[in-house]
C-alpha positions in Angstrom: 5.1 -0.7 -13.1 6.8 1.1 -16.0 4.2 3.9 -15.8 5.1 4.5 -12.1 8.8 4.6 -12.9 8.1 7.0 -15.7 6.1 9.2 -13.3 9.0 9.2 -10.8 7.0 7.2 -8.3 8.5 4.6 -5.9 6.2 1.8 -4.9 6.5 0.2 -1.5 4.1 -2.2 0.4 3.6 -2.8 4.0 2.1 -6.1 5.2 1.6 -7.8 8.6 3.3 -11.0 7.4 6.9 -11.9 8.2 9.7 -11.1 6.0 10.1 -14.6 4.6 6.3 -14.6 3.7 6.7 -11.3 1.9 9.7 -12.5 0.1 8.0 -15.6 -1.1 5.0 -13.4 -2.2 7.3 -11.1 -4.3 8.9 -14.1 -5.9 5.7 -15.9 -6.6 4.0 -12.9 -8.2 7.0 -11.3 -9.6 6.5 -8.0 -7.7 9.2 -5.4 -8.5 8.8 -3.5 -5.3 9.8 -4.1 -1.6 7.3 -5.4 0.9 8.0 -4.2 4.4 7.1 -6.4 7.3 4.9 -5.0 10.0 4.5 -8.1 12.1 3.8 -6.1 15.3 1.2 -4.0 13.5 2.8 -0.8 14.6 2.4 1.0 11.3 -0.9 -0.5 10.6 -2.3 0.7 13.9 -0.5 4.1 13.7 -2.1 4.8 10.3 -5.5 3.5 11.5 -5.7 0.6 9.1 -6.2 -2.2 11.6 -9.5 -4.1 10.6 -10.9 -4.9 14.0 -14.2 -5.8 12.3 -12.6 -8.8 10.6 -15.1 -11.7 11.4 -12.3 -14.3 11.7 -10.2 -12.1 14.0 -7.2 -12.1 11.7 -4.6 -9.3 11.6 -5.7 -8.1 8.2 -5.5 -4.4 7.7 -7.8 -2.5 5.5 -6.3 -2.2 2.0 -4.9 1.2 1.5 -2.8 3.1 -1.0 -1.0 6.3 -0.2 0.9 8.9 -2.2 3.5 10.6 0.0 5.0 13.8 -1.4 8.7 14.7 -1.3 7.9 16.8 1.8 6.9 13.6 3.6 3.2 14.4 3.8 0.3 12.3 2.6 -0.9 13.9 -0.6 -3.5 11.4 -1.5 -4.9 8.2 -0.1 -7.5 5.5 -0.6 -8.6 3.2 2.3 -10.7 0.3 1.3 -13.5 -1.3 3.2 -12.4 -4.9 2.4 -9.8 -6.7 0.3 -11.8 -6.2 -2.9 -11.9 -2.3 -2.4 -8.7 -1.3 -3.9 -7.9 1.6 -6.3 -6.9 0.5 -9.8 -3.5 1.5 -11.2 -5.2 4.0 -13.5 -6.8 5.7 -10.5 -3.5 6.0 -8.7 -1.6 7.2 -11.8 -4.4 9.8 -12.3 -3.8 11.1 -8.7 -0.1 11.2 -9.4 -0.6 13.3 -12.5 -3.1 15.6 -10.7 -0.7 16.1 -7.8 2.2 16.8 -10.2 0.1 19.5 -11.9 -0.3 21.5 -8.7 
């Protein structure tokens, strides 16, 4: 996380679980960033991340990472096909550096 702070990046997460579950996850894993609760799936649907192909019919969004510029526009994104398809920290930091060079 130090590399993100050094790059001037704020990290936030959005999850379909309730606030209490997100708080417990942060504590259990020692996550230093907030996890916002989207229990009604409003954000997940609006951003096109709802995984309606989940074979168990769970409300599990596609894993996604976004870089949002100071202008409020999406500058970079990665939307995975399943829970294993996530960008690595190095990939995200490379995108941060490339966007900063523009």
